[in-house]
mmCIF file of the N, C-alpha and C atoms, coordinates in Angstrom:
data_MODEL
# 
_entry.id   MODEL 
# 
loop_
_atom_site.group_PDB 
_atom_site.id 
_atom_site.type_symbol 
_atom_site.label_atom_id 
_atom_site.label_alt_id 
_atom_site.label_comp_id 
_atom_site.label_asym_id 
_atom_site.label_entity_id 
_atom_site.label_seq_id 
_atom_site.pdbx_PDB_ins_code 
_atom_site.Cartn_x 
_atom_site.Cartn_y 
_atom_site.Cartn_z 
_atom_site.occupancy 
_atom_site.B_iso_or_equiv 
_atom_site.pdbx_formal_charge 
_atom_site.auth_seq_id 
_atom_site.auth_comp_id 
_atom_site.auth_asym_id 
_atom_site.auth_atom_id 
_atom_site.pdbx_PDB_model_num 
ATOM 1   N N  . MET A 1 1  ? -13.482 6.301  -1.030 1.00 0.00 ? 1  MET A N  1 
ATOM 2   C CA . MET A 1 1  ? -12.250 6.640  -1.712 1.00 0.00 ? 1  MET A CA 1 
ATOM 3   C C  . MET A 1 1  ? -11.690 7.895  -1.071 1.00 0.00 ? 1  MET A C  1 
ATOM 4   N N  . GLY A 1 2  ? -10.365 7.945  -0.839 1.00 0.00 ? 2  GLY A N  1 
ATOM 5   C CA . GLY A 1 2  ? -9.711  9.076  -0.204 1.00 0.00 ? 2  GLY A CA 1 
ATOM 6   C C  . GLY A 1 2  ? -9.440  10.196 -1.193 1.00 0.00 ? 2  GLY A C  1 
ATOM 7   N N  . THR A 1 3  ? -9.149  11.344 -0.636 1.00 0.00 ? 3  THR A N  1 
ATOM 8   C CA . THR A 1 3  ? -8.834  12.509 -1.435 1.00 0.00 ? 3  THR A CA 1 
ATOM 9   C C  . THR A 1 3  ? -7.389  12.890 -1.207 1.00 0.00 ? 3  THR A C  1 
ATOM 10  N N  . GLU A 1 4  ? -6.706  13.263 -2.260 1.00 0.00 ? 4  GLU A N  1 
ATOM 11  C CA . GLU A 1 4  ? -5.309  13.679 -2.167 1.00 0.00 ? 4  GLU A CA 1 
ATOM 12  C C  . GLU A 1 4  ? -5.185  15.032 -2.822 1.00 0.00 ? 4  GLU A C  1 
ATOM 13  N N  . VAL A 1 5  ? -4.489  15.949 -2.173 1.00 0.00 ? 5  VAL A N  1 
ATOM 14  C CA . VAL A 1 5  ? -4.272  17.279 -2.709 1.00 0.00 ? 5  VAL A CA 1 
ATOM 15  C C  . VAL A 1 5  ? -2.781  17.457 -2.927 1.00 0.00 ? 5  VAL A C  1 
ATOM 16  N N  . ARG A 1 6  ? -2.377  17.899 -4.124 1.00 0.00 ? 6  ARG A N  1 
ATOM 17  C CA . ARG A 1 6  ? -0.965  18.152 -4.411 1.00 0.00 ? 6  ARG A CA 1 
ATOM 18  C C  . ARG A 1 6  ? -0.787  19.636 -4.694 1.00 0.00 ? 6  ARG A C  1 
ATOM 19  N N  . VAL A 1 7  ? 0.196   20.229 -4.079 1.00 0.00 ? 7  VAL A N  1 
ATOM 20  C CA . VAL A 1 7  ? 0.498   21.637 -4.277 1.00 0.00 ? 7  VAL A CA 1 
ATOM 21  C C  . VAL A 1 7  ? 1.978   21.751 -4.588 1.00 0.00 ? 7  VAL A C  1 
ATOM 22  N N  . ARG A 1 8  ? 2.328   22.382 -5.691 1.00 0.00 ? 8  ARG A N  1 
ATOM 23  C CA . ARG A 1 8  ? 3.736   22.575 -6.044 1.00 0.00 ? 8  ARG A CA 1 
ATOM 24  C C  . ARG A 1 8  ? 4.254   23.799 -5.305 1.00 0.00 ? 8  ARG A C  1 
ATOM 25  N N  . CYS A 1 9  ? 5.319   23.631 -4.538 1.00 0.00 ? 9  CYS A N  1 
ATOM 26  C CA . CYS A 1 9  ? 5.886   24.719 -3.754 1.00 0.00 ? 9  CYS A CA 1 
ATOM 27  C C  . CYS A 1 9  ? 7.335   24.907 -4.149 1.00 0.00 ? 9  CYS A C  1 
ATOM 28  N N  . ALA A 1 10 ? 7.622   25.833 -5.051 1.00 0.00 ? 10 ALA A N  1 
ATOM 29  C CA . ALA A 1 10 ? 8.977   25.987 -5.566 1.00 0.00 ? 10 ALA A CA 1 
ATOM 30  C C  . ALA A 1 10 ? 9.658   27.259 -5.084 1.00 0.00 ? 10 ALA A C  1 
ATOM 31  N N  . GLU A 1 11 ? 9.035   28.014 -4.183 1.00 0.00 ? 11 GLU A N  1 
ATOM 32  C CA . GLU A 1 11 ? 9.642   29.233 -3.686 1.00 0.00 ? 11 GLU A CA 1 
ATOM 33  C C  . GLU A 1 11 ? 10.679  28.907 -2.619 1.00 0.00 ? 11 GLU A C  1 
ATOM 34  N N  . ASN A 1 12 ? 11.547  29.852 -2.348 1.00 0.00 ? 12 ASN A N  1 
ATOM 35  C CA . ASN A 1 12 ? 12.526  29.741 -1.268 1.00 0.00 ? 12 ASN A CA 1 
ATOM 36  C C  . ASN A 1 12 ? 13.408  28.507 -1.377 1.00 0.00 ? 12 ASN A C  1 
ATOM 37  N N  . ALA A 1 13 ? 14.337  28.546 -2.282 1.00 0.00 ? 13 ALA A N  1 
ATOM 38  C CA . ALA A 1 13 ? 15.268  27.424 -2.473 1.00 0.00 ? 13 ALA A CA 1 
ATOM 39  C C  . ALA A 1 13 ? 16.140  27.239 -1.244 1.00 0.00 ? 13 ALA A C  1 
ATOM 40  N N  . ALA A 1 14 ? 16.962  26.209 -1.282 1.00 0.00 ? 14 ALA A N  1 
ATOM 41  C CA . ALA A 1 14 ? 17.868  25.903 -0.171 1.00 0.00 ? 14 ALA A CA 1 
ATOM 42  C C  . ALA A 1 14 ? 18.700  27.125 0.181  1.00 0.00 ? 14 ALA A C  1 
ATOM 43  N N  . SER A 1 15 ? 18.937  27.298 1.461  1.00 0.00 ? 15 SER A N  1 
ATOM 44  C CA . SER A 1 15 ? 19.730  28.424 1.925  1.00 0.00 ? 15 SER A CA 1 
ATOM 45  C C  . SER A 1 15 ? 21.204  28.179 1.642  1.00 0.00 ? 15 SER A C  1 
ATOM 46  N N  . PRO A 1 16 ? 22.058  29.196 1.755  1.00 0.00 ? 16 PRO A N  1 
ATOM 47  C CA . PRO A 1 16 ? 23.485  29.013 1.512  1.00 0.00 ? 16 PRO A CA 1 
ATOM 48  C C  . PRO A 1 16 ? 24.049  27.889 2.375  1.00 0.00 ? 16 PRO A C  1 
ATOM 49  N N  . GLY A 1 17 ? 24.958  27.137 1.819  1.00 0.00 ? 17 GLY A N  1 
ATOM 50  C CA . GLY A 1 17 ? 25.565  26.042 2.552  1.00 0.00 ? 17 GLY A CA 1 
ATOM 51  C C  . GLY A 1 17 ? 24.789  24.749 2.428  1.00 0.00 ? 17 GLY A C  1 
ATOM 52  N N  . GLY A 1 18 ? 23.666  24.772 1.741  1.00 0.00 ? 18 GLY A N  1 
ATOM 53  C CA . GLY A 1 18 ? 22.907  23.558 1.520  1.00 0.00 ? 18 GLY A CA 1 
ATOM 54  C C  . GLY A 1 18 ? 21.988  23.148 2.655  1.00 0.00 ? 18 GLY A C  1 
ATOM 55  N N  . GLN A 1 19 ? 21.916  23.896 3.744  1.00 0.00 ? 19 GLN A N  1 
ATOM 56  C CA . GLN A 1 19 ? 21.025  23.538 4.843  1.00 0.00 ? 19 GLN A CA 1 
ATOM 57  C C  . GLN A 1 19 ? 19.593  23.903 4.482  1.00 0.00 ? 19 GLN A C  1 
ATOM 58  N N  . LEU A 1 20 ? 18.669  23.024 4.782  1.00 0.00 ? 20 LEU A N  1 
ATOM 59  C CA . LEU A 1 20 ? 17.268  23.244 4.476  1.00 0.00 ? 20 LEU A CA 1 
ATOM 60  C C  . LEU A 1 20 ? 16.485  23.314 5.774  1.00 0.00 ? 20 LEU A C  1 
ATOM 61  N N  . LEU A 1 21 ? 15.919  24.458 6.063  1.00 0.00 ? 21 LEU A N  1 
ATOM 62  C CA . LEU A 1 21 ? 15.192  24.681 7.310  1.00 0.00 ? 21 LEU A CA 1 
ATOM 63  C C  . LEU A 1 21 ? 16.024  24.188 8.489  1.00 0.00 ? 21 LEU A C  1 
ATOM 64  N N  . ASP A 1 22 ? 15.358  23.665 9.495  1.00 0.00 ? 22 ASP A N  1 
ATOM 65  C CA . ASP A 1 22 ? 16.039  23.100 10.653 1.00 0.00 ? 22 ASP A CA 1 
ATOM 66  C C  . ASP A 1 22 ? 15.785  21.615 10.714 1.00 0.00 ? 22 ASP A C  1 
ATOM 67  N N  . MET A 1 23 ? 15.617  20.977 9.558  1.00 0.00 ? 23 MET A N  1 
ATOM 68  C CA . MET A 1 23 ? 15.266  19.562 9.502  1.00 0.00 ? 23 MET A CA 1 
ATOM 69  C C  . MET A 1 23 ? 16.490  18.669 9.461  1.00 0.00 ? 23 MET A C  1 
ATOM 70  N N  . GLY A 1 24 ? 17.680  19.232 9.421  1.00 0.00 ? 24 GLY A N  1 
ATOM 71  C CA . GLY A 1 24 ? 18.871  18.425 9.344  1.00 0.00 ? 24 GLY A CA 1 
ATOM 72  C C  . GLY A 1 24 ? 19.103  17.834 7.972  1.00 0.00 ? 24 GLY A C  1 
ATOM 73  N N  . VAL A 1 25 ? 18.394  18.302 6.969  1.00 0.00 ? 25 VAL A N  1 
ATOM 74  C CA . VAL A 1 25 ? 18.545  17.801 5.609  1.00 0.00 ? 25 VAL A CA 1 
ATOM 75  C C  . VAL A 1 25 ? 19.618  18.629 4.929  1.00 0.00 ? 25 VAL A C  1 
ATOM 76  N N  . THR A 1 26 ? 20.636  17.986 4.365  1.00 0.00 ? 26 THR A N  1 
ATOM 77  C CA . THR A 1 26 ? 21.720  18.733 3.738  1.00 0.00 ? 26 THR A CA 1 
ATOM 78  C C  . THR A 1 26 ? 21.731  18.599 2.226  1.00 0.00 ? 26 THR A C  1 
ATOM 79  N N  . GLU A 1 27 ? 20.814  17.836 1.661  1.00 0.00 ? 27 GLU A N  1 
ATOM 80  C CA . GLU A 1 27 ? 20.695  17.745 0.210  1.00 0.00 ? 27 GLU A CA 1 
ATOM 81  C C  . GLU A 1 27 ? 19.218  17.657 -0.140 1.00 0.00 ? 27 GLU A C  1 
ATOM 82  N N  . MET A 1 28 ? 18.901  17.941 -1.383 1.00 0.00 ? 28 MET A N  1 
ATOM 83  C CA . MET A 1 28 ? 17.495  17.930 -1.781 1.00 0.00 ? 28 MET A CA 1 
ATOM 84  C C  . MET A 1 28 ? 16.928  16.522 -1.672 1.00 0.00 ? 28 MET A C  1 
ATOM 85  N N  . PRO A 1 29 ? 15.779  16.368 -1.027 1.00 0.00 ? 29 PRO A N  1 
ATOM 86  C CA . PRO A 1 29 ? 15.173  15.055 -0.906 1.00 0.00 ? 29 PRO A CA 1 
ATOM 87  C C  . PRO A 1 29 ? 14.557  14.622 -2.220 1.00 0.00 ? 29 PRO A C  1 
ATOM 88  N N  . GLU A 1 30 ? 14.393  13.343 -2.390 1.00 0.00 ? 30 GLU A N  1 
ATOM 89  C CA . GLU A 1 30 ? 13.754  12.823 -3.595 1.00 0.00 ? 30 GLU A CA 1 
ATOM 90  C C  . GLU A 1 30 ? 12.241  12.823 -3.461 1.00 0.00 ? 30 GLU A C  1 
ATOM 91  N N  . GLY A 1 31 ? 11.729  12.748 -2.231 1.00 0.00 ? 31 GLY A N  1 
ATOM 92  C CA . GLY A 1 31 ? 10.295  12.645 -2.002 1.00 0.00 ? 31 GLY A CA 1 
ATOM 93  C C  . GLY A 1 31 ? 9.638   13.977 -1.732 1.00 0.00 ? 31 GLY A C  1 
ATOM 94  N N  . ASP A 1 32 ? 8.339   13.998 -1.935 1.00 0.00 ? 32 ASP A N  1 
ATOM 95  C CA . ASP A 1 32 ? 7.541   15.175 -1.626 1.00 0.00 ? 32 ASP A CA 1 
ATOM 96  C C  . ASP A 1 32 ? 7.267   15.223 -0.130 1.00 0.00 ? 32 ASP A C  1 
ATOM 97  N N  . VAL A 1 33 ? 6.803   16.366 0.342  1.00 0.00 ? 33 VAL A N  1 
ATOM 98  C CA . VAL A 1 33 ? 6.362   16.491 1.726  1.00 0.00 ? 33 VAL A CA 1 
ATOM 99  C C  . VAL A 1 33 ? 4.920   16.021 1.785  1.00 0.00 ? 33 VAL A C  1 
ATOM 100 N N  . GLU A 1 34 ? 4.621   15.135 2.721  1.00 0.00 ? 34 GLU A N  1 
ATOM 101 C CA . GLU A 1 34 ? 3.267   14.613 2.908  1.00 0.00 ? 34 GLU A CA 1 
ATOM 102 C C  . GLU A 1 34 ? 2.744   15.032 4.274  1.00 0.00 ? 34 GLU A C  1 
ATOM 103 N N  . THR A 1 35 ? 1.497   15.479 4.313  1.00 0.00 ? 35 THR A N  1 
ATOM 104 C CA . THR A 1 35 ? 0.781   15.723 5.552  1.00 0.00 ? 35 THR A CA 1 
ATOM 105 C C  . THR A 1 35 ? -0.243  14.608 5.647  1.00 0.00 ? 35 THR A C  1 
ATOM 106 N N  . TYR A 1 36 ? -0.224  13.874 6.775  1.00 0.00 ? 36 TYR A N  1 
ATOM 107 C CA . TYR A 1 36 ? -1.080  12.693 6.895  1.00 0.00 ? 36 TYR A CA 1 
ATOM 108 C C  . TYR A 1 36 ? -1.539  12.501 8.341  1.00 0.00 ? 36 TYR A C  1 
ATOM 109 N N  . PRO A 1 37 ? -2.694  11.843 8.530  1.00 0.00 ? 37 PRO A N  1 
ATOM 110 C CA . PRO A 1 37 ? -3.229  11.642 9.883  1.00 0.00 ? 37 PRO A CA 1 
ATOM 111 C C  . PRO A 1 37 ? -2.706  10.363 10.531 1.00 0.00 ? 37 PRO A C  1 
ATOM 112 N N  . VAL A 1 38 ? -2.497  10.444 11.866 1.00 0.00 ? 38 VAL A N  1 
ATOM 113 C CA . VAL A 1 38 ? -2.115  9.278  12.659 1.00 0.00 ? 38 VAL A CA 1 
ATOM 114 C C  . VAL A 1 38 ? -2.731  9.445  14.047 1.00 0.00 ? 38 VAL A C  1 
ATOM 115 N N  . GLU A 1 39 ? -3.621  8.548  14.399 1.00 0.00 ? 39 GLU A N  1 
ATOM 116 C CA . GLU A 1 39 ? -4.210  8.501  15.739 1.00 0.00 ? 39 GLU A CA 1 
ATOM 117 C C  . GLU A 1 39 ? -4.695  9.859  16.241 1.00 0.00 ? 39 GLU A C  1 
ATOM 118 N N  . GLY A 1 40 ? -5.467  10.542 15.430 1.00 0.00 ? 40 GLY A N  1 
ATOM 119 C CA . GLY A 1 40 ? -6.065  11.811 15.828 1.00 0.00 ? 40 GLY A CA 1 
ATOM 120 C C  . GLY A 1 40 ? -5.154  13.022 15.711 1.00 0.00 ? 40 GLY A C  1 
ATOM 121 N N  . LYS A 1 41 ? -3.943  12.839 15.252 1.00 0.00 ? 41 LYS A N  1 
ATOM 122 C CA . LYS A 1 41 ? -3.008  13.948 15.056 1.00 0.00 ? 41 LYS A CA 1 
ATOM 123 C C  . LYS A 1 41 ? -2.594  13.989 13.589 1.00 0.00 ? 41 LYS A C  1 
ATOM 124 N N  . TRP A 1 42 ? -1.924  15.057 13.213 1.00 0.00 ? 42 TRP A N  1 
ATOM 125 C CA . TRP A 1 42 ? -1.475  15.226 11.831 1.00 0.00 ? 42 TRP A CA 1 
ATOM 126 C C  . TRP A 1 42 ? 0.035   15.380 11.803 1.00 0.00 ? 42 TRP A C  1 
ATOM 127 N N  . ARG A 1 43 ? 0.683   14.654 10.916 1.00 0.00 ? 43 ARG A N  1 
ATOM 128 C CA . ARG A 1 43 ? 2.142   14.668 10.802 1.00 0.00 ? 43 ARG A CA 1 
ATOM 129 C C  . ARG A 1 43 ? 2.572   15.092 9.409  1.00 0.00 ? 43 ARG A C  1 
ATOM 130 N N  . ASN A 1 44 ? 3.809   15.598 9.338  1.00 0.00 ? 44 ASN A N  1 
ATOM 131 C CA . ASN A 1 44 ? 4.475   15.890 8.065  1.00 0.00 ? 44 ASN A CA 1 
ATOM 132 C C  . ASN A 1 44 ? 5.681   14.984 7.963  1.00 0.00 ? 44 ASN A C  1 
ATOM 133 N N  . ARG A 1 45 ? 5.937   14.492 6.750  1.00 0.00 ? 45 ARG A N  1 
ATOM 134 C CA . ARG A 1 45 ? 7.115   13.665 6.495  1.00 0.00 ? 45 ARG A CA 1 
ATOM 135 C C  . ARG A 1 45 ? 7.590   13.902 5.077  1.00 0.00 ? 45 ARG A C  1 
ATOM 136 N N  . ILE A 1 46 ? 8.813   13.463 4.821  1.00 0.00 ? 46 ILE A N  1 
ATOM 137 C CA . ILE A 1 46 ? 9.316   13.456 3.455  1.00 0.00 ? 46 ILE A CA 1 
ATOM 138 C C  . ILE A 1 46 ? 9.079   12.045 2.932  1.00 0.00 ? 46 ILE A C  1 
ATOM 139 N N  . ALA A 1 47 ? 8.294   11.938 1.880  1.00 0.00 ? 47 ALA A N  1 
ATOM 140 C CA . ALA A 1 47 ? 7.925   10.635 1.319  1.00 0.00 ? 47 ALA A CA 1 
ATOM 141 C C  . ALA A 1 47 ? 9.170   9.812  1.020  1.00 0.00 ? 47 ALA A C  1 
ATOM 142 N N  . GLY A 1 48 ? 9.135   8.555  1.444  1.00 0.00 ? 48 GLY A N  1 
ATOM 143 C CA . GLY A 1 48 ? 10.226  7.647  1.181  1.00 0.00 ? 48 GLY A CA 1 
ATOM 144 C C  . GLY A 1 48 ? 11.301  7.640  2.254  1.00 0.00 ? 48 GLY A C  1 
ATOM 145 N N  . ASN A 1 49 ? 11.222  8.565  3.215  1.00 0.00 ? 49 ASN A N  1 
ATOM 146 C CA . ASN A 1 49 ? 12.188  8.615  4.310  1.00 0.00 ? 49 ASN A CA 1 
ATOM 147 C C  . ASN A 1 49 ? 11.529  8.103  5.593  1.00 0.00 ? 49 ASN A C  1 
ATOM 148 N N  . PRO A 1 50 ? 12.290  7.458  6.467  1.00 0.00 ? 50 PRO A N  1 
ATOM 149 C CA . PRO A 1 50 ? 11.717  6.970  7.725  1.00 0.00 ? 50 PRO A CA 1 
ATOM 150 C C  . PRO A 1 50 ? 11.401  8.127  8.666  1.00 0.00 ? 50 PRO A C  1 
ATOM 151 N N  . GLY A 1 51 ? 10.467  7.912  9.551  1.00 0.00 ? 51 GLY A N  1 
ATOM 152 C CA . GLY A 1 51 ? 10.128  8.913  10.554 1.00 0.00 ? 51 GLY A CA 1 
ATOM 153 C C  . GLY A 1 51 ? 9.271   10.042 9.999  1.00 0.00 ? 51 GLY A C  1 
ATOM 154 N N  . PHE A 1 52 ? 9.118   11.088 10.826 1.00 0.00 ? 52 PHE A N  1 
ATOM 155 C CA . PHE A 1 52 ? 8.324   12.236 10.413 1.00 0.00 ? 52 PHE A CA 1 
ATOM 156 C C  . PHE A 1 52 ? 9.008   13.509 10.884 1.00 0.00 ? 52 PHE A C  1 
ATOM 157 N N  . LEU A 1 53 ? 8.636   14.635 10.263 1.00 0.00 ? 53 LEU A N  1 
ATOM 158 C CA . LEU A 1 53 ? 9.265   15.918 10.554 1.00 0.00 ? 53 LEU A CA 1 
ATOM 159 C C  . LEU A 1 53 ? 8.687   16.578 11.790 1.00 0.00 ? 53 LEU A C  1 
ATOM 160 N N  . ASP A 1 54 ? 7.349   16.591 11.893 1.00 0.00 ? 54 ASP A N  1 
ATOM 161 C CA . ASP A 1 54 ? 6.682   17.227 13.011 1.00 0.00 ? 54 ASP A CA 1 
ATOM 162 C C  . ASP A 1 54 ? 5.250   16.710 13.126 1.00 0.00 ? 54 ASP A C  1 
ATOM 163 N N  . GLU A 1 55 ? 4.590   17.030 14.249 1.00 0.00 ? 55 GLU A N  1 
ATOM 164 C CA . GLU A 1 55 ? 3.245   16.533 14.535 1.00 0.00 ? 55 GLU A CA 1 
ATOM 165 C C  . GLU A 1 55 ? 2.410   17.673 15.112 1.00 0.00 ? 55 GLU A C  1 
ATOM 166 N N  . PHE A 1 56 ? 1.125   17.698 14.745 1.00 0.00 ? 56 PHE A N  1 
ATOM 167 C CA . PHE A 1 56 ? 0.234   18.778 15.156 1.00 0.00 ? 56 PHE A CA 1 
ATOM 168 C C  . PHE A 1 56 ? -1.125  18.225 15.576 1.00 0.00 ? 56 PHE A C  1 
ATOM 169 N N  . GLY A 1 57 ? -1.852  19.015 16.359 1.00 0.00 ? 57 GLY A N  1 
ATOM 170 C CA . GLY A 1 57 ? -3.179  18.629 16.803 1.00 0.00 ? 57 GLY A CA 1 
ATOM 171 C C  . GLY A 1 57 ? -4.264  18.918 15.782 1.00 0.00 ? 57 GLY A C  1 
ATOM 172 N N  . SER A 1 58 ? -3.946  19.754 14.789 1.00 0.00 ? 58 SER A N  1 
ATOM 173 C CA . SER A 1 58 ? -4.962  20.081 13.782 1.00 0.00 ? 58 SER A CA 1 
ATOM 174 C C  . SER A 1 58 ? -4.390  19.974 12.374 1.00 0.00 ? 58 SER A C  1 
ATOM 175 N N  . LEU A 1 59 ? -5.271  19.675 11.443 1.00 0.00 ? 59 LEU A N  1 
ATOM 176 C CA . LEU A 1 59 ? -4.898  19.607 10.032 1.00 0.00 ? 59 LEU A CA 1 
ATOM 177 C C  . LEU A 1 59 ? -4.387  20.962 9.553  1.00 0.00 ? 59 LEU A C  1 
ATOM 178 N N  . GLU A 1 60 ? -5.051  22.033 9.954  1.00 0.00 ? 60 GLU A N  1 
ATOM 179 C CA . GLU A 1 60 ? -4.689  23.360 9.490  1.00 0.00 ? 60 GLU A CA 1 
ATOM 180 C C  . GLU A 1 60 ? -3.243  23.706 9.850  1.00 0.00 ? 60 GLU A C  1 
ATOM 181 N N  . GLU A 1 61 ? -2.837  23.435 11.087 1.00 0.00 ? 61 GLU A N  1 
ATOM 182 C CA . GLU A 1 61 ? -1.463  23.710 11.509 1.00 0.00 ? 61 GLU A CA 1 
ATOM 183 C C  . GLU A 1 61 ? -0.466  22.882 10.704 1.00 0.00 ? 61 GLU A C  1 
ATOM 184 N N  . ALA A 1 62 ? -0.778  21.599 10.554 1.00 0.00 ? 62 ALA A N  1 
ATOM 185 C CA . ALA A 1 62 ? 0.123   20.695 9.830  1.00 0.00 ? 62 ALA A CA 1 
ATOM 186 C C  . ALA A 1 62 ? 0.278   21.118 8.376  1.00 0.00 ? 62 ALA A C  1 
ATOM 187 N N  . VAL A 1 63 ? -0.797  21.558 7.747  1.00 0.00 ? 63 VAL A N  1 
ATOM 188 C CA . VAL A 1 63 ? -0.742  21.981 6.345  1.00 0.00 ? 63 VAL A CA 1 
ATOM 189 C C  . VAL A 1 63 ? 0.104   23.246 6.194  1.00 0.00 ? 63 VAL A C  1 
ATOM 190 N N  . LEU A 1 64 ? -0.060  24.195 7.101  1.00 0.00 ? 64 LEU A N  1 
ATOM 191 C CA . LEU A 1 64 ? 0.741   25.427 7.010  1.00 0.00 ? 64 LEU A CA 1 
ATOM 192 C C  . LEU A 1 64 ? 2.235   25.129 7.109  1.00 0.00 ? 64 LEU A C  1 
ATOM 193 N N  . VAL A 1 65 ? 2.618   24.295 8.054  1.00 0.00 ? 65 VAL A N  1 
ATOM 194 C CA . VAL A 1 65 ? 4.027   23.966 8.229  1.00 0.00 ? 65 VAL A CA 1 
ATOM 195 C C  . VAL A 1 65 ? 4.515   23.064 7.098  1.00 0.00 ? 65 VAL A C  1 
ATOM 196 N N  . GLY A 1 66 ? 3.677   22.094 6.686  1.00 0.00 ? 66 GLY A N  1 
ATOM 197 C CA . GLY A 1 66 ? 4.038   21.215 5.573  1.00 0.00 ? 66 GLY A CA 1 
ATOM 198 C C  . GLY A 1 66 ? 4.274   21.992 4.291  1.00 0.00 ? 66 GLY A C  1 
ATOM 199 N N  . ARG A 1 67 ? 3.463   22.997 4.060  1.00 0.00 ? 67 ARG A N  1 
ATOM 200 C CA . ARG A 1 67 ? 3.622   23.845 2.871  1.00 0.00 ? 67 ARG A CA 1 
ATOM 201 C C  . ARG A 1 67 ? 4.960   24.583 2.922  1.00 0.00 ? 67 ARG A C  1 
ATOM 202 N N  . ASP A 1 68 ? 5.312   25.081 4.107  1.00 0.00 ? 68 ASP A N  1 
ATOM 203 C CA . ASP A 1 68 ? 6.600   25.768 4.253  1.00 0.00 ? 68 ASP A CA 1 
ATOM 204 C C  . ASP A 1 68 ? 7.766   24.814 4.009  1.00 0.00 ? 68 ASP A C  1 
ATOM 205 N N  . HIS A 1 69 ? 7.671   23.586 4.554  1.00 0.00 ? 69 HIS A N  1 
ATOM 206 C CA . HIS A 1 69 ? 8.714   22.584 4.307  1.00 0.00 ? 69 HIS A CA 1 
ATOM 207 C C  . HIS A 1 69 ? 8.873   22.348 2.799  1.00 0.00 ? 69 HIS A C  1 
ATOM 208 N N  . ALA A 1 70 ? 7.745   22.181 2.101  1.00 0.00 ? 70 ALA A N  1 
ATOM 209 C CA . ALA A 1 70 ? 7.775   21.896 0.664  1.00 0.00 ? 70 ALA A CA 1 
ATOM 210 C C  . ALA A 1 70 ? 8.383   23.049 -0.126 1.00 0.00 ? 70 ALA A C  1 
ATOM 211 N N  . ARG A 1 71 ? 8.044   24.273 0.246  1.00 0.00 ? 71 ARG A N  1 
ATOM 212 C CA . ARG A 1 71 ? 8.637   25.440 -0.433 1.00 0.00 ? 71 ARG A CA 1 
ATOM 213 C C  . ARG A 1 71 ? 10.151  25.441 -0.246 1.00 0.00 ? 71 ARG A C  1 
ATOM 214 N N  . GLU A 1 72 ? 10.578  25.212 0.987  1.00 0.00 ? 72 GLU A N  1 
ATOM 215 C CA . GLU A 1 72 ? 12.008  25.241 1.273  1.00 0.00 ? 72 GLU A CA 1 
ATOM 216 C C  . GLU A 1 72 ? 12.754  24.137 0.517  1.00 0.00 ? 72 GLU A C  1 
ATOM 217 N N  . LEU A 1 73 ? 12.129  22.979 0.410  1.00 0.00 ? 73 LEU A N  1 
ATOM 218 C CA . LEU A 1 73 ? 12.751  21.831 -0.250 1.00 0.00 ? 73 LEU A CA 1 
ATOM 219 C C  . LEU A 1 73 ? 12.510  21.790 -1.757 1.00 0.00 ? 73 LEU A C  1 
ATOM 220 N N  . GLN A 1 74 ? 11.655  22.688 -2.248 1.00 0.00 ? 74 GLN A N  1 
ATOM 221 C CA . GLN A 1 74 ? 11.286  22.761 -3.660 1.00 0.00 ? 74 GLN A CA 1 
ATOM 222 C C  . GLN A 1 74 ? 10.690  21.441 -4.165 1.00 0.00 ? 74 GLN A C  1 
ATOM 223 N N  . VAL A 1 75 ? 9.722   20.930 -3.421 1.00 0.00 ? 75 VAL A N  1 
ATOM 224 C CA . VAL A 1 75 ? 9.008   19.712 -3.792 1.00 0.00 ? 75 VAL A CA 1 
ATOM 225 C C  . VAL A 1 75 ? 7.509   19.963 -3.664 1.00 0.00 ? 75 VAL A C  1 
ATOM 226 N N  . GLU A 1 76 ? 6.730   18.980 -4.029 1.00 0.00 ? 76 GLU A N  1 
ATOM 227 C CA . GLU A 1 76 ? 5.288   19.108 -3.881 1.00 0.00 ? 76 GLU A CA 1 
ATOM 228 C C  . GLU A 1 76 ? 4.873   18.830 -2.445 1.00 0.00 ? 76 GLU A C  1 
ATOM 229 N N  . HIS A 1 77 ? 3.720   19.386 -2.072 1.00 0.00 ? 77 HIS A N  1 
ATOM 230 C CA . HIS A 1 77 ? 3.124   19.129 -0.761 1.00 0.00 ? 77 HIS A CA 1 
ATOM 231 C C  . HIS A 1 77 ? 1.842   18.336 -0.993 1.00 0.00 ? 77 HIS A C  1 
ATOM 232 N N  . ILE A 1 78 ? 1.778   17.143 -0.404 1.00 0.00 ? 78 ILE A N  1 
ATOM 233 C CA . ILE A 1 78 ? 0.628   16.262 -0.564 1.00 0.00 ? 78 ILE A CA 1 
ATOM 234 C C  . ILE A 1 78 ? -0.091  16.181 0.762  1.00 0.00 ? 78 ILE A C  1 
ATOM 235 N N  . VAL A 1 79 ? -1.406  16.445 0.752  1.00 0.00 ? 79 VAL A N  1 
ATOM 236 C CA . VAL A 1 79 ? -2.225  16.328 1.948  1.00 0.00 ? 79 VAL A CA 1 
ATOM 237 C C  . VAL A 1 79 ? -3.101  15.092 1.800  1.00 0.00 ? 79 VAL A C  1 
ATOM 238 N N  . ARG A 1 80 ? -2.885  14.129 2.681  1.00 0.00 ? 80 ARG A N  1 
ATOM 239 C CA . ARG A 1 80 ? -3.631  12.872 2.649  1.00 0.00 ? 80 ARG A CA 1 
ATOM 240 C C  . ARG A 1 80 ? -4.905  12.995 3.470  1.00 0.00 ? 80 ARG A C  1 
ATOM 241 N N  . ASN A 1 81 ? -5.969  12.447 2.955  1.00 0.00 ? 81 ASN A N  1 
ATOM 242 C CA . ASN A 1 81 ? -7.245  12.386 3.667  1.00 0.00 ? 81 ASN A CA 1 
ATOM 243 C C  . ASN A 1 81 ? -7.170  11.290 4.712  1.00 0.00 ? 81 ASN A C  1 
ATOM 244 N N  . GLN A 1 82 ? -7.994  11.359 5.721  1.00 0.00 ? 82 GLN A N  1 
ATOM 245 C CA . GLN A 1 82 ? -8.031  10.316 6.746  1.00 0.00 ? 82 GLN A CA 1 
ATOM 246 C C  . GLN A 1 82 ? -8.394  8.967  6.165  1.00 0.00 ? 82 GLN A C  1 
ATOM 247 N N  . ASP A 1 83 ? -9.028  8.941  5.003  1.00 0.00 ? 83 ASP A N  1 
ATOM 248 C CA . ASP A 1 83 ? -9.447  7.682  4.374  1.00 0.00 ? 83 ASP A CA 1 
ATOM 249 C C  . ASP A 1 83 ? -8.369  7.088  3.478  1.00 0.00 ? 83 ASP A C  1 
ATOM 250 N N  . ASP A 1 84 ? -7.272  7.802  3.249  1.00 0.00 ? 84 ASP A N  1 
ATOM 251 C CA . ASP A 1 84 ? -6.210  7.304  2.350  1.00 0.00 ? 84 ASP A CA 1 
ATOM 252 C C  . ASP A 1 84 ? -5.446  6.164  2.987  1.00 0.00 ? 84 ASP A C  1 
# 
């Protein structure tokens, strides 16, 4: 059975003008930020949206950036286990 970690990140709301980080998102997403493994690498994505935000060689790097994305977007950050 896989393990899932959820972290609520509500700090740092959207910046003026509605731009969120440098992700090209102009409105609040409906999905949480997910950090998940793919072929030996770790990716971040917004749940329910196609594609991914970024990719890293280590879980630690992906979690740090995923947490920042979640804070900026005011959503939860979910870290998926390799078994999920």
